[in-house]
N, C-alpha and C positions, 0 to 999 in steps of 0.2 A: 242503355244501361252500362255503367262503368264498372270494371272489375277492380276491386280495391288493390290487388297486388300489382296492377299496372302502375299505380301511384307510388309504389315503393321500390321498383326496380327498373333499371334501364339496360338495354343490350348495348354492347360495344357495336360501333357502326361497322356494317359489312357492306361495302359499296357495290351497287349493281353495276354491271358492265355497260358502258356506253360506247357506241361505235365511234371511231375516230372521224368519220366523215361528217358527223354532226357539227364539227367545228369548221367545216370547209369555208364558209363565207363569213365567219366572225372576223372582223378586221380591226386594225389599230388605227388611231387617228392619222398616222402618216400614209396609210393605204387607202384612204377615202377618195372617192371621186370628187371633182370640184363641185359638182351639183348632182342632185337626185330629183326625179320628178316628184316623189312624195317622201317626206320625212315624218316618221311617227315617233313621238316622244313617249316612251314607255312600252316595254314588251311584256306587260302583265296580261290579265285575262282578256280584256278588250283589245289592247294593242297588238297582241300576238295574232288575234283574229284578223284585224285590219291589215297587218303586214302580209299575212299569208294570202288573203283574198286579192289585194292589189297586185301582188307579184305574180299572180296567175297569168297576167298579160305580159308576155316576154318582151314587148316593145317599150315598157316603162321601167324605170329604175326606182327601187325602194330602199330606204335606209331606216332602220329602227335603232333608237338610242335608248339604252336601258341603264339605270343607275346601279342595278345589282348585277349578278353574274349567273352563270349556269350552275344549278345544283350538281353535286357529284354522285347523285344516286343514293344518298344516305338513307338509312332505315327510316328515320323520322319523316322523310319526304315520301318514300315509295311504299312502305308497308302500312296498310290501312290501320291495323290495330295499334300502331305506335305513332300515328300522325296527329296533326292539329293540336287541339287542347287536351288530348287524352292522357298525355304523359308529362308530368312536371319536368322542367329542365330539358324539354324537347325542342322542336323547331322554333317555337315562339321565343326562345331565349337566344337564338343564333343571329348571325348577320343576314339571314334571309328574311328577317322581319324588320321593318322600319322602327317598330316599337315606339310609337309616338306617345307622348304624355299630354294630357289635357291641362288647361288652366284649372286652378281650384274652382270647384263647382259650388256656387253660393247656396244652392238649394239642396245640396247633398252633403251638408256638414263640412264644406270646403275641402272635400276629398279630391284628389286627382285620380284619373283613370288612365290605364295603359291601353292604347288603341293599336291593335295588330293590323299590319298591311304588308303584303308581300313585297320584298325587295330582291327580286330574282326574275329570271325568265319564266314566265307563267304567272307571276304576281301572286295574289292571294289565293288563286286556284291551286297553288302548290303548297300552301301552308295551312289552309283552313280545314274544317272538319268534313268536307266532301258531301255535305248534305245538298240534295238536289231537288228542292221543291220549286214549283212554278206558282206565281201569284194568282190569286183569284181574278177572274176576268174583269170585274168592275175596276180593279186596281189600275189596269191599263187603259180602260175607257176614260178614267179620270185624268190621264195624262194630256188629253186634248183640251182641258179646261183653260190652259194658259193662252189659248188663242181665241179671239173674239168670235170667229166663225168656225171654231173647232179646227181640227187638223185632218186632212185626208191622208196624211202620211202615217198617222199613229192611231191608237186604239187597238183593241185586242185582235180584231179580225185582220188588220194589216200587219200585226206584229207576230202573230202565232206562227207564220211561215218560218220565221227565223229561229224559233225554238226547234222546230222540226228539222231545220237544216243542220244545226250543230250537234244534234243528239244521235247517239247510236244506242237505241233502247234494247234492253234484254229482258225478256219475261222471266219472272221468278221460276225457279225449278218447281217441278210438280210436288215434291214433298214440302217445299216451302208454302206453296199455295194450299196444300192440304192442311197444314198446321195452322196457318194464319187465316185462310179463308177470306171470302168477301171481295176478292179482286175481280174487277170487271173493266179491263183497260179498253179505252177507246183508241183503236189502232191509228186512226187518222190524226190524232193529236200528238203522235210520237214519231220521231225520225228513226229510221232503221239503219242508215248508212253514214251518219255524221261522224266527225272525228272524236267526239267526247262520249265515252261509255257511261251509260246510266244503268245500274244493276242493283241486285239485292243480295244480301249476305246470308248464305245458308247458316252460318254460325249464329247470327242473331236469332234465328229460329230456335236453336238449342239454348241460347242465352236467355230467352224470354219464353220459358216453357208454358207459362199460363197467359199467353197473350190474349186469348179470348176473354179472359176476365177483365183485362184493361178496357177492352171495347165495351164489355157488359157494364162496367162502372160508368162509362160515359152514357150509355143507353139509359141507365137509372136516372141520370140527370137530364135526360131528354135530348142528348146530343147524338145525332145520327152519324153513321159511318159513311165516309166517302170511299167509293170503290176504287177511285183513281185520283189520289191526292196530288199527283204530278200535274194535273191540269184543272182539277176542281178542288181548290184548297179551302174547303169549308168542312166543319165537323171534325170527326176523329179519323185519322188516316196514318198510314205508314209512309215514310219518305225513303226514296231510293238514294243511292250514293254514286259518286263518280269513281267507280272502281271497274277496271278491266276484268271481266269474269274469267278470262282464260289465264292471265298471269297473276290475278289477285293483287294488283298493284294500283296505285293512284292513277287515274286518268285526268290529266290537267292540260292547261293551255300549251305547255311546252311539248308534251307528247303528242297532242292533237294538231297543233298549228305551227309549231316552230321546227322541231326536229325533222318532220317529213319534207319541209320546203326550204330549209336554209341552204341546200345545195344549189338552188336556182342561181344562175349567173347574174340575174338582175336584182338579187336580194342580198343586202349587206346588213350586218348587225354590229353595232359598236356598244360593247358592254362595260360595266363598271365605270360609267361616265355620267357625271352630273351636268344637266343642262342648266345654264345660267339665265337664258332668256331667248325669246323669239325675236328675230330681227325683222324690222319693217322698212319698207321703202315708200316714198310718196306715191300716191295714186295718180293714175293718168288723168290729165285734164281736170285737175282739182278733185278727183274722186277720193274714195276712202283709202287710207293707208293699206298697203298690201304686205302680208307676211312673205318675206323673201328668203329666209334662212333661219338657222338655229345656231346659237352660240353655246359652247360647252367648255367645261374646265379641262385643262391639260396641265397638270402640275400647278405651278404658280401663275400660269397664264391662261389665255382663252384661245379658242379656235372656232371659226365659223364655217359652216357648210351651207351651200345655197339650195333652195327649193325652187324648182322650175314651175311647179303647179300648186302644191298645197303643203302646209304643215298641219299635222293632226296631233293634238295633245291627248294622250291616253295615260296620264300619270296617276289616275285614281282620284278619289273624292277629296283627298288632302293635297296631293301633288299638283293636280291640274289648276285649281285656283291660285295656288302659290306661284306657279310658272306664269300665269296670266298677269298677276300683280307685278311680278318682277319684270315683266315685259312691257309694262305701262298700260295695262288694261285693268281697271278696277275703280274703286272709289277715289276720287281726286284727292281728298284730304289725306288719305292713307299714303298714296303714292308720293305726294309732295312732302309729307313728313319724312320720308326716307330718300328724298332727292332723286326720285325716279321720274323721268320724262313721261308725261301723260300722253299716251297714244289715243286712248278713248276713255272718257269718264263713264264707267259702267259699275255703279254701286252694288249691283246684285252679285258680282264676283265674290265668292266666299260666303255669301249669305245662304239662308234656307237650309242650313245643315240639319239633317235628320239622322237619327240612329236608334236602333232597337236597344233597349236595356231590360234586364230581367230581374226578378226577385223570386226567391224559393221558400217553400215551406218544407221543413225537414223533420224527420223522426228517426230515432235510432233504428238501424236496419240490420237484417240478417244478410250479411254481405257475401256473395259468392267469391271464391278465390280461384286462381289458376296458377299452375306451375309454369312459369314463364320459360324455363329451360326446355321443358317438354313441348310447350306451345311453339317455341322457335324451331325445335327439331321437326315438329309436324309441318310447320309452314315451309321450311326448307325442303322437306321431302316431297310434299304433294300439294302445297298451297291451300291447306285447309286449317281448321281450328280457329282459336280466338283471335289470332293475328290476321286472319284472312278477310275480316270484315271490320266495319266501323262500329265500335262498341257503343256509340250513341245514335245508332240508326233508328231506334224506336222513337218516333216523334208523333205526338198527337196534338190536339188543340192545346193541351198543357203537357209538355214533355216530362217523362219520368227519367230520373238519373240517380246514380249513386255518387255522393260527395263524401269522401273519406269513409267514415263508418255510419253515414246517415243516408236514409232514403229520402229523396227530394222530389217534389213536384214543382216544376219551374214555370212561371207565367211571365208574360211580357206584354207591353202595350204595343199592339200590332201597328197602330197608326198614331204615334205620339203627336201631341199638339205642340210641344216645345220645339223651338227652332234655335239653332246656334249659328256659329260663324267660324271662318278660318281667315286669319290675316297674317301677312308676313310680319316678322319681328324686326327685320332690317332689310337692306338691299343685298346682303350677302347670301348667295344661293345655298351655302352650306349651313346656314342657321335654320333651326327648326321653326315652323310657323306656330302661331298661337292658335290652338284648337280649343274652342269653347262650345261643346255640345249643348250647353244650357239645360242639362237634365233637370226635370221637375220645375222648370221656370213657369210653365203653364199649369195652374192648379188642376186642370182636367186630368193630367197624367197621374197625379197622386191618387185621384179618385179611381182611375183604372187599376193602379197597382193594389190598392186596398181591396177593391172588388176581386182582383185576381187572387189575393191571399184567401179571401173568403171562399172563393170557388174551389181553390186547391184543397182547402179543408173539407169542403163538402165531398169532393171526389175521394179523398182518402178515408172518408167516413162511410162510403157506400158499402153495401154487403159484399159486392163482387170484389172490391179492393181489400177489405179486411179479411175476407176468407182466404186470401193468398198467404197470409201470415208472413209477409215480408218485413214488417216492422216489429221491433222488440220492446217498444216503450212509448210513452206519450210524446207529443210534439215538443221538440227542443228549440225550434225557431219558427216563427217569432216567439213561441212559448205557450204552453198550455194555460198559463196564468193570464194571458192577454186575450180577452174575449173579442169577438167580432165587433161588438158595439164600441170598443175603445179605439176610436179612430185616431186619436192623437198618439197613442202608444204604437199603433200599427204604422202610422206615418213616420214616427221616429225610427222604427225598424227599417222601413224602406229607405230613408235618407242615409242610414248607416250601412246598408247591405246591398244597395242597388249595384248591378254589374253590367258593363257594356257587353253587347253581343257582336261588336265589331262590324256593324252594318252601315257605316257612314255613307251618306249619299246626298245629292241635291245641291251641292255647292256651286255648280255651274248650270243652274236650272234651265230646262227647255221651256221657253214661253216667249211671248212677245216682249220686246225690250221695255215697253211701258207697263208691263204686267209682271215685272220682277225677273225677266228672263236674261240669261247670258248667251244662250244659243237659240236659234230658231228651229223650226221643225226639220230643216235640212242639216241641223247640227253645226251650222256656220256661226261663228262668234259675231255678235251684233257690232256694227260700227267699223269693221275692218273686212278686208277681202283675203282669201287664200288661207284661212285658219278655221279649223273645226275642233270641237272637243267630242270625243267618243269614249265614254266610260260611265261608271256609276254616278259621276257627279252631275250628269244631265237629268237624272231621274227627278221629275217634278213633284211626285207624290210617292212617299215611301210605300213599298209593298208590305203585305202582312206576313211575309216569309223571308227567309234568307235570300240573298241577292244573286248568287253565282250564276244560275241558269239564265237569269235576265240579263246579266252583264255580257254573257256570251252572245245572246240574241241582239243586244245593242251593238256589239262589234260587227256582227253579220249584217245587220241593217245599215249601219253606218258605212261599211265598205260598199254596199250596193248603192247608196246615195251618191258616193263619190264616183263610182264607175259609171253610173247613169249620167251624171253631170258632164263627164269627160268622154262620153261616147265609147266606153270600153266594153260594153256588153256585146256579146256575139258568140260565134261558134267556139272560140278559144276560151272566152271568159263568160261564165254563166252568171246571170243576175236573177235571183229567185231562190226558192227554197228546195226544189227537188233536185236530187243529184242525178 
C-alpha cells in the first residue's frame, strides 16, 4: 500500500557512511593484471554472486567489469520506504538506472515503455522494490523442457538448494504474526545464514490494519491462502522483502556479495567501464573459437584484458545479448548488417524476450497520509515507522496499491504468451539496443488482461472488501460505464494503460541449440568455448512472480557449475548450498 504523501515529498539525501576499505580492490585500467583466470562482465545481481563465489579460491584471479559505479549510500538506495518505484523522481531517474526505452509497441497504441535496469554495483537488486517471492515449483520444472532428455542439472529439486544458500531468512515478529496470522513456514525451504536478508516489515502491519479482510475477500472468491508464499507461490500470500531487519536498510547484491569480499587480493573490480566485445581466438586443432579476453572502452580508445579460463557475461537480459551480438555471436544477417565478423551464427541470441506487464482497476480511495518529517525523525532515531519497510510489501494473487488518490487492484499475466526481441542498433557499444517486448502481440495475453480486470472487479465487490470502506466512489478506470461484457472497450483500456513490471528475461535462453537455446544446461554459450552467460537472460520460461530471488539462485548455481568444471571444490571452496 502506497502512502500518498510519499508521492508529494522527497527528503534531501543523507549519505550513509561507507567504510573506506570497501574500495581496496577497485582498480583503474592502468592497474589491471595482464590476465585473469575469470572475467565477469557485469557486477549486478548475478555477476556479484559469481565474482564472490569464484574468488573464494585464493589460487585464482577474478576481475569483474561493471558499466556503473558504487552507490554513495543515498536515501533512495538504502532506506526501504524511499526506494524503488515508491517515490517519484527517486532512484529510477538517476544514473543508477539504465532507463532503457522500448521501440513503439504496435499492439499497445504504438506507445513506448521505459524499462528499468540497475547500472551500479548490485544491479537491479539495488534499485528495485525489494520484493522477494520465489516462483511456484512447476515454473522451474518447466526449465528442463528445452532439452530432449530433460536436464539433470535443473528442475526445482536441483535448484532449490541455491535459494537456500543465498537467503538469510528472518521470521516475522510475534506481533506481526498475531496480526496477519496464517504463517506456517517450512524451515527446510529457507536459508538462515546466507548473505541476502529476507524479512518482514512491522510497519506494513500497522499500514494494513484490516489485512484479514483482504484474505477474506479472496476466500469469498474461492482462493485459498498460502501459508508460505516464499516457496509456494499459489493463492493469496504475503511477500517478504530484502531488508536487513537490524539496520532496516536494503539488503542487496552489493552489501551481500561485493563489499564483504572486495578486499580479497585475488579479486579486482573495474567500474564505470563499458565492455565493447568479447575477444576470441582460434580453437585448437580446428575446434570451436575460444573466448580469450574482454575489450573495453577507455576514453576514445579500447583496451583488452586476457582471460586464462573463462569469460562470464552477467550483464542482464538487455546487456548480455547485446554484448554477444557485438562480439559476433547472433543472427548472421544482423551481424553482417553492422559489419561485425560472425564468430557463430546463433539466431536465438536476443530472441524469446519475456516481460511481465500489469493493468489496474482503480476507484477513488480514502488515502492514508504520513508526516514525512516525523517519519524521518523516527527512522533516524530507532529505525521504525513508515520508512522502515517497503510500502508495497502487501502482495497477493492480485496486489493492492494506492496510485495517487485512487485505490487500485493490479493484475498481470503471470506467463505471457507474447515474445519479443533485443537487437543491436549498430556496432557502437555506446548505442542503445532495440528493445521490442512485443506486448500483446499474442491475442491470448489480451484475454488474460481482460479476465484480470473482471477478476479485480469481483474482488473489489466482495463483502469483505467493501466493508473496509477504503474507496470513496465508483470505479474510475476502466470506468463504471464499461461493463465486463464490452471486451472491445476493455481491450482499448488495456492497450492504452498497460505498464511494464521490469521483469525482462529469456534473451539468452537455456536450451539445446536446435531448440532455440543460446546456452546449454552448463550455461556455456553454444558454438564457442570459454564463455558462459549467468543472469536473468538464461531463464527459458518466465516465472509467475518477480525475478530477484531466482537471479540470485542462478548466480549461485552458475558459480558452482564453473567451480566443478575446473576442480575448484574442496575444503577452501564449498560447492553446494549449506554453509
